[in-house]
N, C-alpha and C positions, 0 to 999 in steps of 0.2 A: 725619112718618115719616123715619127716618134714612136716610143714603145707603146703608148696608149692606142696607136693605130695598127699595132702588130700583135693583137691578142691571139696567139696561136693555140692557146690552151683554154679549156672551158672556164668561164667565170664561176667563182664559187657559188654553190646553191644557197649558202647562208650570207645574207647581206650584212656588211659591217658599216653601212651608211646610217645616218640619222641617229647617232648615239648621243646620249646625254653626257654632260661634262664629267660626272663621277665615274662613268664607265670607260673613259678614255684617259683622264688626267690623274695627277697625283692625289686629287681629292678622294678618289676611290679607295686609296690605301688606308684612309682614316677609319674605315669600317671593319678592318680585319686585324686579327692578332699578328704579331711579328712585323707585318707591313707598316704598321702605324708607329714604329719605334723612332723613325727619323723622317722629318719633312724635307723633301727635295722637290721644289716646285716644278722643274722641267723633267719630271719622270712620269711614267704611264701607270695606268690602273691595273691591279692584279686581275680585275674582271676581264680586261682586254686579253691578257695572256691566257687566262682560263678559256675564253671563247675561242682563241686561235688554236689552242691544244685540242679543244673539243671538236672544232671544225675539221682538223686534220685526222683525229682519231689515231694518234701514234700508238704503236705497240709498246708493251712493257720493257722491251729491250732497247728502245730508241735512246739515242744520246742527243742532247740539246746543247747548243752553243749560244752564249750571250756575249758578243764581242764589245758591247758598250754597256757594261753592267750597271753603272749607277749605284743605287742603294740595294740592288739585289732582288728586284721584283721578280724577274724571270726565274732565277734559281730557287727562290722560296716557293713559288707556285709549282715548279717542277718537283720539289720535295713533297709538296702536298699531294701530287699526282703519282708519286713513286717513280719518277723519271730521273735518270742520271743526267747531270749537267756540268758543263764547264763554263767559266765566265772570265772575262778580261776587263780590267779597269785601270786607267792611267792615274786618276786622281787618288792620292793616298788616303784622304779622308773617306771618300766613297768606297774605296777598296776595303778599308777598315770596317765601315758600316755593313757592307755586304758579307764580309767574312764572319763578323760577329753574329749577324742574323741567321746565317746558315750553319753555324757550329752548334751542335747540341750541348746543352748545359746539364750535366748529370744530377746536380743537386740545387734546384732553384731556391729551396728554403734556406740553404747556406748563403746564397746571395743576399737574401733579405736580412739575415743575421749580420753579415758583413757590412751591409749598408748602415744598419743601426749603429754599429761600432764606428764606422768611418765618419758618419755624420756627427755623432756625439764628440768624437775627437776633433773634428774640424770646427765645431762650434766652440770648443774650449780654446783652440788656437785663435779663432776669430776674436774671442773676448780679450785675448792677450794683445792682439795687434790693432784692435778697433780704434783705439785712441791715438795711435801713432800719427804724427803729421805726415802729410802725403809724401813730401820729398824724402823724409826719413824712411818711410815704408818702401818707396820705390828703390831707394839705394840699398837698404838692408836685404830686401828680398828680390833683387834684380835677377838672380839665377833661377828663381821659381816663377816669377811673373811671366806670362806669355810674351814673347819677344815681338809681337806684332807692333807695327808703327802706330804711334799715337794711341797707346793702350787705354788711356783714360778717356779718349773719345768714344771708344767702344763700350767701356763699362765705367760707371761712376766709381769713385774711391771706395765706398762702402761695399758695393757689389764685387769689385775687384778683390778686395780683401777677403771676402767670403770664398770666392773662387780660388784664390791663392791658398787659403786655409785647407780647402779640399785637396789641392795638389800635395800640400805638405802631409796631410793625414794619410793620403794614399801611399806616399813614400815611407812614412813611419810604420804603417801596418804591414805593407808588403804582401798583399794577398796573392794567391796563385794566379798565374796569367789569365786563365779562362774566366775567373771571377773579376779580375781587374779590368779586362776588356769590356765585359758587359756593363760594369759600373761606369767605366769611362764613356761608353756610348750613352748611358743615361745622362751624364753630365753634358756631353756634347749636344745632346738633343734639346737642351734648354738654354744653351748659351746665347742664342739670338733673342729669345723672349725676355731674358733678364738684362739684355744690353740696351744701348741707346739707339739701336738700329730698328728700322721699320721693316716689316715683312708682308706688307699688303700689296707688293708688286714683285714680279719675278726677280728684279735686281734690288739689292739692299740699298737703303738710303737711311739718313740719320734724322731723328726727331729734332725739332727745333728746341724742345724743352727736354733736357736730359733727365732721366729718372734718378732720383737720389738713392733709392733702395729697391730691392726686389727680394721675394721669398726664395732665395737660392736653395737653402737646405730642404725646405718643404717640397719644392718642385722636384728636386733630385729624388727624394724619398718617394714621391708619388709616381715618378717614372719607373723606378725600380719595382714598386708594387705592381704596376701594370705589366712590366716585363715578366715578373714571376707568375702572374695569372696566365699570361700568354704561353709561357713555357710549359706550365703544368698541363695545358690543353693541347700541346703540340707533340707529335710523336718523337720519342727519344731516338728510336732507330730510324735513320734517314738514309735515302739512297746517296750514292757517290756524288759529292758536290765539291768542285775545285774552283777556287776564286784566285785568279792570277793577277799580279800587278804588272802592268806593262802597256805597250802601245799597240792598238789594233791595226795600225798601219803596217805592223811587222809581226803578224801572227806566227810566221815560221820560226821566229826566235823564241816563242813562248810555248806553243803547243808541242807535245811530243811528236816526233816523226812517226808517221803511220796512223796518227789519230784520224778518225772519221766521224762525221756528225750527220744525223738524219734530219736535223731541223735547226734553224737559226731563228730566234725571236729577239728582236732588239730595237732600240730607238737611238740612232746616232744623234749627235748634236744637230740642232737645226741651224741653218745659215742665217742667224739673226743677231750675231755678235754677243750672245750670252756667254759669259766667262765662268766656267765651273771653278777655275782656280781663284778668281777674284771673290766669288760668292762664298767659298768655303774657307777663306783665310782664317777667320776667328777660331774655328774648330781645329784646323790643322795646326795652328800655333799652340793652342791650348793643350792638345794631346801630344805635342812634341813631334808631330809628323813632318814638320819643316822647321827650320831654325833661322831662316833669313828670307828677306824679300826676293833675293836673287833666285832661291829655289822655286818660289812661286812663279817668278817670271819665266824660268826654264820650263815649268809645267805648261804655261800658256803657249810657249813656242812649240812644244811637242804636240799640243792638242790639235784636233781637226779645226782648220781655219785659224783661229787664234788672233784676236785683235785687241787685246788688252795689255797694258804695261809694255814690256820689252818687245813683245810680238808686234806692236804697232810700228816700231822702228824697222823691224824686219820687212814689213809690208810697204815701207816707203820706197823701196827699190822695186824696179819693174819685175813682175811675175809673169812667166811665160806659161802657156798651156802645156800640161804634162804629156799630152798625147793628142793626135788628131781626133781621137774619140771624145776627149773632154771638150775640145774646141767645137766639135760638131754638136754634142749634146747641149752645150750652153747657148747655141743659136744666136750668137752675137749680143746676148744680153749684157755681158760685162762691159762691152764697148759703149752701149747706151748709158749704162750707169757711170762709166768713166767720164762722160761729159760733165757730170756733176761732182764726182769725187774719184780721183785716181786711187786713193787708198781703198775705197770700197770695191773698185774694179779688181784690184789685186787680191782683196780678201775673198771675193767670190771664186776667182780662178783657183786660188790656193785651196779653198774649201773642197772643191770638187777634184782637184789634183789629189788631195789627201784621201778623199773617198775612193778614188780609183786605186790608189795604193792599197787601201783596205780590201777592196774587192779582189785585187790580184793576189793578195796574201791569203785571203779566205778560200779561194777556189780549190787549192789542193786538198783541203780538209773536208770537202763536201762529198758525201757518199752519193752514188748514182740516184737520181731523182730526189735528192734532198729537198726539203721544203724550207722556204725562207719567208719571213715576215718582217719588214722594215717599217717602223712607224716614224713619220717625219712631217714637219709642218712647212708650208711654203713661206715666202717672204715678199716684201715689197721694199724697194729702195727708190726714193724720189718718184713715187707713184709708178714705178716700173715693176711689173710683176715678175717674180722668180719662181716658176713652178718646180720646186725642189723634187717633188715626187716623180714627175715625168723625166726630169734630168737624171735623177738617180736610177730610174728604171732603164733609161737608155744606156747608162754606163754598165749596168748588169748585162743587158742584151749584148753589148759590144764585147763582153767577156764570156759569152756563151751561156749565160744563165737567163732562162726565159721568163718573161713577165706573164703571170697568170691573170692578174687584174690589179687595178689601182682603185681602192675603195676610200673615197673621201668621207671621213667619219663624222666630222662636225665642223661648224664654223667657229672660229675664235673671236672673242668679243673685243680684243684689243685694237683691231683696226679692220676696216671694211676690206673684204676680199681675202682675208686670211683663213686658212683651214688646216686641219690635221688629217693625214691620210695614212693608210697602211698599204704597203706594196707587197702583194703576194707574188712569189717567184718560185722557180723550180730548176734545180740543177739537171744537166743532161743525163740520159740513161747511161 
């Protein structure tokens, strides 16, 4: 019997069903300071986190855990509510974004002055290198140019020279790390919009007509101006917030022994083959968070599921169910999908094997009656539905964590039958 048929606890009095797109998805973050600093399409709205916190009515001493941190939506909302939070993120770019967003900056006006200095210096450098032939430029500045493959496919020569000039200026000026990080985030936040990539779909694709130029210096300046306004209106004194870099399949290696949490609010990857490693490559290479495609491939292998790059070859070998509980929760669906694609069968099994590892590693850190909210979307493969919310709830139940309710919040427009849900759960007394 599935978790949805075993509702042993009361259904929440507040309905989370029938929500609009801005109150569930990344689009809601555009409306709020700090949250709007970086666009990550597969992230959830701060409004949803606020509503979950309001529904629970946690006390001021509560500690919140976000094990799939993304760009830090949950920790930032916790700061707004005066709650202590810990978060874990595998992807180095998303970890960087979340850390910068949750770290107080004591002198935002100094950031504005630094940006003026950096941009003026970068413009001077650009004027000096603008006329260099492309091959000369690529050779002379190979140590400064991001080492992403086919770099001129991502950015036109003029735009790449501007971005390279900013990197040189930052190295020349050498600002304090806290200012350099916020400035770096401002640059990272505009890298896609000034590139040849299109961002009108969850996965990046390239425009047929590459842009010759883009207002790089102007957009970085505008972003910093927005950051400064947001920081001036955000409390400098913030509650304890810890952003850890690591894998949430192994929380015992990351969280201090004896740590206990009263609540978990998170959105793990959806089983839809979206690759965070693939989609964040430009920013990771630009910021120097990775230096080779091999590192990006290793990130994908470590990720939940993982079907891009080197991880695809890993899934070409047979994948067994991690436990009888995973096999029972999946209800024979992978074998149905396997009739169409052996790779996708393996992917689905690995995805939920990984999620079970996460649940097992999480359980020791939950205080009695801790409350959990997991936001996840379902999937379809070859017109075969995969009810991810029910499957995940069954895995929690198998690990002694009760399902309170599954609230299907909204239909997704990308394909018929797709939806996003929040699973409310509770740890035992």
